[in-house]
C-alpha positions in Angstrom: 0.0 0.0 0.0 1.5 3.3 -1.0 2.2 6.0 1.6 4.9 7.4 3.8 6.7 4.5 5.5 6.7 4.9 9.3 10.2 5.3 10.8 12.0 7.1 13.5 10.4 8.6 16.6 6.7 8.9 16.1 5.2 10.0 19.4 1.7 8.9 20.2 0.5 12.3 20.9 -1.4 13.1 24.1 -4.8 14.7 23.8 -4.8 18.1 25.6 -7.9 18.8 27.7 -9.1 21.9 29.4 -10.2 22.0 33.0 -13.6 20.7 32.1 -12.2 17.7 30.1 -13.1 19.3 26.8 -10.6 18.9 24.0 -8.3 22.0 24.0 -7.6 22.6 20.3 -5.1 25.4 20.8 -3.3 23.3 23.4 -3.2 20.3 21.1 -1.8 22.3 18.2 0.9 23.7 20.5 1.8 20.2 21.7 2.1 18.9 18.1 4.4 21.8 17.3 6.5 21.1 20.4 7.0 17.6 19.2 8.0 18.7 15.7 10.3 21.4 17.0 12.1 18.7 18.9 13.0 16.6 15.9 10.4 13.8 15.8 9.9 11.9 12.5 6.2 11.5 12.6 3.1 11.9 14.9 0.5 9.4 15.9 -2.8 10.4 17.4 -5.9 9.0 19.1 -4.0 6.0 20.5 -3.6 4.7 24.0 -1.5 7.8 25.1 -4.1 10.0 23.3 -6.8 8.5 25.6 -8.8 7.2 22.7 -10.7 4.9 25.0 -11.9 7.9 26.9 -13.0 9.9 23.7 -16.3 9.7 21.9 -16.0 8.7 18.2 -16.8 12.3 17.3 -14.0 13.5 19.5 -11.6 11.0 18.0 -12.3 12.3 14.5 -11.9 15.9 15.7 -8.6 15.2 17.3 -7.3 13.4 14.2 -8.4 16.3 12.0 -6.7 18.9 14.3 -3.4 16.9 14.3 -3.4 16.3 10.6 -4.2 20.0 9.9 -1.4 21.2 12.2 1.2 18.9 10.9 0.2 20.0 7.4 2.1 17.4 5.5 5.5 18.1 7.2 5.6 14.6 8.8 3.6 11.5 8.4 0.5 11.2 10.7 -0.9 7.9 11.7 -4.4 8.0 13.3 -5.5 5.4 15.9 -8.8 3.9 14.7 -9.0 0.5 16.4 -12.3 -0.6 17.9 -13.7 -3.8 19.2 -16.2 -3.7 16.3 -15.0 -4.2 12.7 -17.8 -2.0 11.5 -16.7 0.9 13.8 -13.0 0.4 13.0 -13.8 0.7 9.3 -15.9 3.9 9.9 -13.2 5.5 12.0 -10.5 4.5 9.4 -12.5 5.9 6.5 -12.8 9.2 8.5 -9.1 9.2 9.2 -8.5 8.8 5.4 -10.9 11.6 4.7 -9.2 14.1 7.0 -5.8 13.3 5.4 -4.1 10.9 7.7 -1.1 9.1 6.1 -2.0 5.8 7.7 -4.1 4.2 10.4 -2.8 2.6 13.6 -5.2 -0.2 14.4 -5.3 -2.1 17.7 -7.1 -5.4 16.9 -10.6 -6.1 18.5 -10.1 -7.0 22.1 -13.0 -7.2 24.5 -14.6 -10.3 23.0 -11.2 -12.1 22.6 -11.3 -12.9 18.9 -9.5 -15.9 17.5 -6.7 -15.9 15.0 -9.2 -16.5 12.2 -11.4 -13.7 13.4 -8.5 -11.2 13.7 -7.5 -12.1 10.1 -11.1 -11.5 8.9 -11.2 -8.2 10.7 -8.1 -6.9 8.8 -9.4 -8.4 5.5 -12.5 -6.3 5.8 -10.5 -3.2 6.8 -8.1 -3.6 3.8 -11.1 -3.7 1.4 -12.5 -0.5 2.9 -9.6 2.0 2.8 -6.7 3.0 0.6 -4.0 4.1 3.1 -1.4 2.0 5.0 -2.4 0.0 8.0 -0.2 -0.4 11.0 -1.1 -3.2 13.3 -1.0 -2.1 17.0 -0.1 -5.1 19.0 -0.5 -4.4 22.8 -1.2 -7.6 24.8 -0.8 -5.7 28.1 -4.1 -3.9 27.5 -6.0 -6.2 25.1 -5.0 -9.5 26.8 -4.6 -11.0 23.3 -1.0 -11.7 22.1 -0.7 -11.8 18.3 2.3 -14.1 17.8 5.1 -13.1 15.4 4.1 -15.8 12.9 0.5 -14.3 12.7 1.9 -10.8 12.3 4.0 -12.1 9.4 1.0 -13.9 7.9 -1.1 -10.7 8.0 1.7 -8.9 6.2 2.2 -11.6 3.6 -1.5 -11.5 2.8 -1.2 -7.8 2.2 -3.5 -6.9 5.1 -1.1 -4.8 7.1 1.9 -2.7 6.1 3.7 -2.3 9.4 3.4 -3.2 13.1 3.7 -1.3 16.3 5.0 -4.1 18.6 4.1 -3.0 22.2 4.7 -6.3 23.8 7.8 -4.8 25.5 10.1 -7.7 24.6 12.6 -6.5 22.0 13.1 -10.1 20.8 9.7 -9.7 19.1 11.4 -7.1 16.8 14.0 -9.4 15.4 11.6 -12.3 15.2 9.2 -10.4 13.0 12.0 -8.9 10.9 13.3 -12.5 10.3 9.8 -13.8 9.5 9.1 -11.1 7.0 12.5 -11.0 5.4 13.1 -7.5 6.6 10.4 -6.2 4.2 7.9 -4.9 6.8 8.7 -1.9 9.1 8.7 -3.0 12.7 8.2 -0.2 15.1 8.8 -0.7 18.8 5.8 0.3 20.9 7.0 0.6 24.5 9.2 2.9 26.6 11.0 0.1 28.5 13.6 -1.2 26.1 13.9 1.3 23.2 17.7 1.1 23.0 17.6 -2.7 22.8 14.8 -2.6 20.2 16.8 -0.3 18.0 19.8 -2.8 18.3 17.4 -5.6 17.3 16.5 -3.8 14.2 13.4 -1.7 15.0 12.9 1.1 12.5 11.4 3.4 15.0 9.5 3.9 18.3 6.0 4.9 19.3 6.1 5.3 23.0 4.2 7.5 25.5 7.4 8.9 27.0 8.3 10.3 23.6 5.9 13.1 24.4 7.9 14.2 27.4 11.4 13.8 26.0 11.1 14.1 22.2 14.5 15.6 21.6 16.3 13.0 23.7 14.5 10.1 22.0 15.2 11.6 18.6 18.8 11.9 19.5 18.8 8.2 20.6 17.4 7.2 17.2 20.0 9.3 15.4 22.9 7.8 17.4 21.8 4.1 17.3 19.9 3.7 14.0 21.3 6.4 11.8 24.9 6.7 12.9 25.4 3.2 14.4 27.1 4.8 17.4 26.3 2.2 19.9 28.5 3.6 22.6 27.0 7.0 22.3 23.5 5.6 22.2 24.1 3.4 25.3 25.5 6.4 27.2 22.4 8.4 26.4 20.1 5.5 27.2 21.8 5.1 30.6 21.1 8.8 31.4 17.4 8.3 30.4 16.9 5.1 32.3 15.8 6.5 35.7 12.9 8.3 34.0 12.1 5.4 31.7 12.0 3.1 34.6 9.7 5.5 36.6 7.3 5.5 33.6 7.4 1.8 33.1 7.5 0.0 36.5 5.9 0.0 40.0 7.1 -1.9 43.0 3.6 -3.1 43.8 2.9 -4.6 40.4 0.1 -2.1 39.7 -0.2 -0.2 36.4 2.4 2.6 36.2 0.8 6.0 36.2 2.8 6.7 33.0 0.1 8.9 31.3 -0.2 11.1 34.3 3.6 11.3 34.5 3.8 12.3 30.9 1.2 15.0 31.3 2.4 16.3 34.7 6.0 16.1 33.5 5.2 18.3 30.5 3.5 20.8 32.9 6.8 20.7 34.9 8.6 21.6 31.7 6.3 24.6 31.3 3.9 23.1 28.8 0.1 23.5 29.5 -1.4 20.2 28.6 -4.1 19.6 31.3 -4.8 16.4 33.1 -5.8 12.9 32.0 -9.5 12.2 31.9 -11.0 10.4 34.9 -11.0 7.7 36.2 -7.2 8.4 36.0 -6.2 10.6 39.0 -3.3 13.0 39.5 0.0 11.7 40.7 0.7 11.4 44.4 3.1 13.8 46.1 5.8 11.0 46.2 5.4 10.3 42.5 5.5 13.9 41.6 8.7 14.4 43.5 10.3 11.3 41.8 9.3 12.6 38.4 10.7 16.1 39.1 13.9 14.6 40.3 14.3 12.5 37.1 13.6 15.5 34.9 16.0 17.7 36.9 18.8 15.1 36.4 18.3 15.5 32.7 18.4 19.3 33.0 14.8 19.7 31.9 13.4 21.3 35.1 14.7 22.8 38.3 14.3 20.8 41.5 
């Protein structure tokens, strides 16, 4: 499928809300420009980090349209259009195509736990309906369905997907899929936890929530490891970023990390007005906020 191939750092943009949880168009446009000014290579919208699950379908289309309009062809834009219903996925994907998205980022149906055959049929129907590239969004942490590398490769060989965002977290998935597809399909790493290792395994880019908070640093990491093949320089930068990455990715209690709130509150600490996450997500605790500020201060991004 023709289109701009996904590569590099493609932040899954947050959705900026005002105090009443209404989409803040000016704030969203400002955030998109912040990302582009810091060297990213593409922008994704209405995904997990964009709180798509907390948006109405009308809001999702509006956010897609705003992001596409603000980027204005300067970088590729992939719009998140996944839904548990094939019909609604197709409707959202058609609207993404209509507003000018370069591709769609599609998490497979999830709530009803579809089988391999049903997932394949879902993407067959989507492929018939649109004419822009499809990136499979594989995220078993949220969907509780793990599409194995062989099935990802099969979807690609059948012409049903053009690339994959592999958010499993394990960078071995990257080299497995590359091997299975003969290196012909772009494999984008979709987690914050092991970006350096994923680049070393052959990932052509990253779509991670933390990219919103440190876009310049992640773009620099991509340049060092993927473009310049400077592994020592890349490793040194990654070691500097690790305390923040670990704070975004892990908790000692085994609960979900409050990564989205950390991204948004971290941006506020950096002087960006981006609002809060929609409820039921709550603001960070005082302890979490202090840890976040300390990590950002160590990177020279805020004052302690």
